[in-house]
C-alpha positions as CSV (number, residue, x, y, z in Angstrom):
1,M,83.7,91.5,90.7
2,R,85.2,89.9,93.8
3,L,88.9,89.6,93.5
4,T,88.9,86.0,94.9
5,R,86.4,84.8,92.3
6,F,88.4,86.6,89.5
7,Y,91.8,85.0,90.2
8,E,90.3,81.6,90.9
9,T,88.5,81.6,87.6
10,E,91.5,83.0,85.7
11,A,93.8,80.3,87.2
12,V,91.5,77.5,86.1
13,H,90.6,79.0,82.6
14,P,93.2,81.6,81.7
15,P,92.1,83.7,78.7
16,A,94.1,83.8,75.6
17,G,95.8,87.1,75.3
18,H,97.4,89.8,77.5
19,N,95.5,90.8,80.7
20,V,95.4,94.3,82.1
21,C,93.8,94.8,85.5
22,G,93.0,98.0,87.5
23,V,93.0,97.5,91.2
24,L,92.2,99.9,94.1
25,V,94.5,98.9,97.1
26,H,94.0,100.2,100.6
27,A,97.1,100.1,102.8
28,V,97.4,100.8,106.5
29,P,98.7,104.4,106.4
30,E,101.5,103.6,108.9
31,R,102.6,100.7,106.7
32,L,102.2,102.5,103.3
33,E,106.0,102.2,102.4
34,A,106.0,98.5,103.2
35,A,102.9,98.0,101.0
36,R,104.4,100.0,98.2
37,R,107.7,98.0,98.3
38,G,105.8,94.7,98.4
39,L,103.5,95.6,95.5
40,L,106.3,96.9,93.3
41,A,108.3,93.7,93.9
42,L,105.6,91.7,92.1
43,P,105.9,91.2,88.3
44,G,103.7,93.4,86.1
45,V,102.7,95.8,88.9
46,E,102.7,99.5,88.6
47,I,101.5,102.1,91.1
48,H,99.9,105.1,89.3
49,H,98.7,107.2,92.3
50,E,98.7,107.1,96.0
51,T,97.3,109.1,98.9
52,A,98.6,109.8,102.4
53,D,95.6,107.8,103.8
54,G,96.8,104.6,102.1
55,R,94.8,104.4,98.9
56,L,96.8,103.2,95.8
57,V,95.7,103.0,92.2
58,V,97.5,100.0,90.7
59,T,97.6,98.2,87.4
60,V,98.7,94.6,87.0
61,E,99.6,93.0,83.7
62,D,100.7,89.6,82.7
63,A,104.5,89.5,82.9
64,D,107.2,87.0,82.0
65,G,104.9,84.0,82.0
66,V,103.1,85.0,85.2
67,Q,99.4,85.6,84.8
68,A,98.0,88.8,86.3
69,A,95.5,86.7,88.2
70,L,98.3,84.9,90.0
71,T,100.0,88.2,90.8
72,L,96.7,89.6,92.2
73,S,96.4,86.6,94.5
74,K,99.5,87.7,96.3
75,F,98.2,91.2,97.2
76,H,96.6,90.2,100.5
77,G,99.8,88.6,101.8
78,I,101.8,91.8,101.4
79,E,102.6,93.6,104.6
80,G,100.5,96.7,105.0
81,V,97.8,95.8,102.5
82,A,94.4,96.0,104.1
83,S,92.3,95.3,101.0
84,A,92.4,95.1,97.2
85,A,89.5,95.5,94.9
86,L,89.5,94.6,91.2
87,V,87.8,97.6,89.4
88,Y,88.8,96.9,85.8
89,H,89.9,94.0,83.6
90,H,90.7,93.9,80.0
91,C,92.1,91.0,77.9
92,E,94.0,92.1,74.8
93,T,93.9,89.4,72.1
94,D,95.2,89.0,68.6
95,D,92.2,86.7,67.8
96,V,90.3,88.6,65.0
97,S,87.3,86.3,65.5
98,E,86.8,87.6,69.0
99,E,86.8,91.2,67.8
100,M,84.3,90.4,65.0
101,S,81.8,88.8,67.5
102,S,81.7,91.9,69.8
């Protein structure tokens, strides 16, 4: 799924529940530290793995009233971030009816 389409859809029709997103981020290797700092400054962002060539495995969760989609929309404005690709999305909900229909 294209990241732009994801966060535009989520901003218009946010799902009920708690969102968890897996993102592969490519940073310019010479700016990896700046990219890391910028990502970690955003709410709900965790970096789980990184490589010397600038690849980072990141999760983004809803945090303190900020939807994960809105956090994701800021990735491309972070110094050193060359690209970000949404590779996983899960919405955790307490709605039993949604679980029953699956």
